[in-house]
C-alpha positions in Angstrom: 107.2 97.4 73.4 108.2 94.4 74.8 110.6 93.6 72.1 113.8 94.7 71.5 114.3 98.2 70.4 117.4 99.9 69.0 119.1 102.1 71.6 118.3 100.6 74.3 121.5 99.6 75.5 122.2 103.4 75.4 119.0 104.2 77.5 119.9 101.4 80.0 123.8 103.2 80.4 122.3 106.6 80.4 119.9 105.4 83.2 122.5 103.8 85.1 124.5 107.1 85.4 121.5 108.7 86.1 120.4 106.7 89.2 124.3 106.7 89.9 124.1 110.5 90.2 121.1 110.8 91.9 121.7 108.0 94.8 125.1 109.7 95.3 125.7 111.2 98.8 126.8 114.4 97.0 127.7 115.9 93.7 130.0 113.5 92.0 132.8 114.3 89.6 133.0 112.4 85.7 135.8 110.3 86.8 133.9 108.8 89.5 130.8 108.4 87.2 132.8 106.2 84.7 134.6 104.2 87.5 131.2 103.3 89.1 129.4 102.4 85.8 132.7 100.7 84.1 131.6 102.9 80.8 134.4 104.7 78.6 135.2 107.7 79.1 134.0 108.7 76.3 130.5 107.0 76.5 130.2 109.0 80.1 130.7 112.0 78.6 128.4 111.4 75.5 125.7 110.2 77.6 125.9 112.8 80.5 125.7 115.7 78.1 122.9 114.2 76.8 121.5 113.9 80.4 122.5 117.1 80.9 120.8 118.9 78.1 117.4 117.2 78.7 117.7 119.0 82.2 118.1 115.2 84.1 122.0 116.2 85.6 123.2 119.6 85.9 126.9 120.3 86.9 127.8 122.7 89.9 130.3 125.4 89.8 133.3 123.4 90.3 131.8 120.7 87.2 130.5 118.5 89.7 127.6 116.3 88.9 124.2 116.8 90.9 120.7 115.6 89.9 118.6 117.6 87.7 115.4 115.6 87.0 114.7 114.6 90.9 115.0 118.5 92.0 113.3 119.9 88.5 110.6 117.3 89.1 109.9 117.8 93.3 107.1 120.5 92.9 105.1 118.3 91.3 105.3 115.8 93.0 104.6 117.7 96.0 101.4 118.9 94.4 100.1 115.4 93.1 100.9 114.2 96.7 99.0 117.1 98.2 96.2 116.6 95.5 95.8 112.8 96.4 97.1 112.0 99.9 98.9 108.8 98.5 102.5 107.9 97.7 103.9 109.6 94.6 107.6 108.6 93.2 109.2 109.2 90.0 110.7 106.2 88.6 113.3 105.3 85.8 114.3 102.1 83.9 117.5 100.7 84.9 118.6 96.9 83.9 115.6 95.7 83.3 113.9 96.6 86.5 112.5 100.1 87.7 114.6 102.4 90.2 112.4 104.7 91.8 114.4 108.1 92.2 111.9 110.8 94.3 109.0 109.8 96.7 106.5 112.2 98.0 104.8 110.0 101.4 101.5 109.1 101.8 99.3 111.3 104.8 98.6 107.8 105.9 99.9 105.3 108.0 98.4 102.2 105.9 99.8 101.5 102.8 102.8 103.9 103.3 106.0 102.3 102.2 109.2 103.6 100.9 110.2 102.9 97.7 113.4 104.7 97.2 115.9 102.4 96.2 114.1 99.2 95.7 114.5 97.8 92.1 111.1 96.6 91.4 110.1 94.7 88.2 109.3 96.2 85.1 105.8 94.1 84.1 104.2 94.2 87.6 104.2 97.9 88.4 102.5 100.7 87.1 105.8 102.7 86.2 107.4 99.7 84.6 104.4 99.4 82.2 104.7 103.1 81.2 108.4 102.9 80.7 107.7 99.6 78.4 105.0 100.9 76.7 106.7 104.1 75.6 110.3 102.4 74.6 111.7 103.7 77.8 112.7 100.5 79.0 113.0 96.5 77.8 112.0 93.8 79.2 114.9 91.0 80.3 114.5 87.8 78.3 113.6 84.8 80.4 109.9 83.6 82.3 107.9 87.0 83.5 108.2 86.6 87.7 104.6 85.9 89.5 105.0 88.4 92.3 101.7 88.1 93.5 98.2 86.3 92.1 97.6 88.5 90.0 100.6 89.2 88.3 100.3 89.2 84.4 102.7 86.7 83.5 101.7 86.3 79.7 103.8 88.3 77.4 101.0 88.3 75.3 98.7 89.6 77.9 101.6 92.1 78.9 101.4 93.1 75.3 97.6 94.2 75.2 98.3 95.6 78.6 100.8 98.0 77.3 98.7 99.0 74.2 95.9 99.6 76.6 98.4 101.7 78.6 99.3 104.0 75.5 95.4 104.1 74.4 94.0 106.1 77.5 97.7 107.9 78.5 98.1 106.0 81.9 99.3 102.5 83.1 97.3 100.7 86.1 98.2 97.8 88.2 95.8 96.1 90.9 97.4 93.5 93.2 100.1 92.7 90.8 103.3 93.6 92.5 101.9 93.2 95.9 98.4 92.3 97.0 95.9 94.9 97.6 98.5 97.5 96.1 96.9 99.3 93.5 99.0 102.1 91.3 98.5 104.3 88.3 101.4 106.0 86.2 101.5 108.2 83.2 104.5 109.0 81.1 107.4 111.7 81.4 108.3 113.0 78.4 111.4 115.0 77.4 112.0 117.4 74.4 111.4 115.1 70.8 108.9 113.3 72.5 110.8 110.2 74.1 109.7 109.1 77.5 112.3 109.6 80.2 110.5 108.6 83.3 107.5 108.1 84.6 105.5 109.8 87.9 103.1 107.1 90.1 100.7 107.0 92.7 100.1 104.2 94.7 98.0 103.1 97.9 96.0 100.3 99.2 93.0 99.0 96.8 90.4 100.4 100.0 91.5 103.7 99.3 92.4 103.6 95.5 88.5 102.1 94.3 87.7 101.9 90.8 85.9 105.1 91.0 88.6 106.9 92.7 91.3 105.4 90.0 90.1 107.5 87.5 90.1 110.6 89.5 93.9 109.8 90.4 95.2 109.0 86.8 93.9 112.3 85.9 95.9 114.1 88.5 98.6 112.2 87.8 98.6 112.7 83.9 98.3 116.6 85.0 101.3 116.7 86.7 103.3 114.4 84.5 102.1 116.6 81.3 103.3 119.8 83.7 106.8 118.5 84.3 107.0 117.6 80.6 106.2 120.8 79.3 109.0 122.3 81.8 111.5 119.5 80.6 110.9 120.9 77.0 108.0 118.9 75.6 105.8 119.7 73.1 102.6 117.1 72.5 103.0 117.4 68.6 107.0 116.2 69.1 105.6 112.7 70.8 107.3 109.6 68.9 105.6 106.6 71.2 102.5 105.9 70.8 98.9 108.4 71.1 99.5 108.8 74.8 100.5 112.2 74.8 97.7 114.2 73.0 95.3 112.2 75.3 97.4 113.1 78.1 97.3 116.9 77.0 93.5 116.5 76.6 93.1 115.4 79.8 94.9 117.8 81.8 92.6 120.4 79.8 89.8 118.5 80.6 88.7 120.6 83.9 89.1 123.7 82.2 86.8 122.7 79.2 84.6 121.6 81.5 84.2 124.8 83.5 84.1 127.1 79.9 80.1 126.7 79.3 79.6 128.0 83.0 82.1 130.6 82.5 80.4 131.7 79.3 77.0 131.5 80.8 78.1 133.7 83.9 78.2 136.9 82.1 75.1 136.5 80.5 73.5 135.4 83.9 74.5 139.0 85.7 73.5 141.0 82.8 69.9 139.9 82.9 68.7 141.4 85.9 70.4 144.6 84.5 69.0 144.4 81.3 65.3 144.0 83.0 66.0 147.0 85.2 67.2 148.7 82.0 63.9 148.2 79.7 61.6 148.9 83.1 63.5 152.8 83.1 62.4 152.8 79.4 58.9 151.9 79.6 59.1 154.3 82.5 60.5 157.2 80.8 58.1 156.6 77.8 55.2 156.6 80.0 56.2 160.1 81.7 
């Protein structure tokens, strides 16, 4: 939610540690992380253990820290990029902003943007809306910055938008960060049901038209759900909102839609054989 939640300071600190690990040129030591973030060693140790336990960072043989989430998530980003052809990002919250920690580039020239390392506002990005909606980030105090004509600058209107995102299981922006930029994002959960990141697809509105947004959102939800499962999430353990059950249903919808056809196929295939059997029985009876 937009309002302050308990534990958000710990989330911000953990996100700061995670992004330090992600953006380090190589593996990084515990001492280097404590110095870079300014956190007490006891706090650094506790948060790193939590990040490691949830697969967001890992230690190499020398005990140095490397990214965990980005490596685990990369196959899902790659698959989503192949399915949509658009720019795919994985983002987390940091210091009241969205930090993109992994990206798959669009196959198109128009609309292709490198978002890695760019801090963008929470309230006018699809990833940011997801993080806010599921309590994985907190909106800074003060007025909401207007980045484009369509930017939502009313906190009441933003609250309604976040409620809609939780209801449908994904967030959308249309010209709210940049004119003509459309994006959808879905939550990534860890075990216990907390949202730790968001997976997004973005591109120009000329390609991400309203009819295609639904299709792209379904693909985004499916990959976010699959990644969440790898991170140990089970939908029944979700603690924020009702997006996860819908997310799981959306991911299963294509299979469910195919089920009636699959069930009918054997009967259709058996029909000619049944007719042949009756004809043969009639022939034998006549003989």
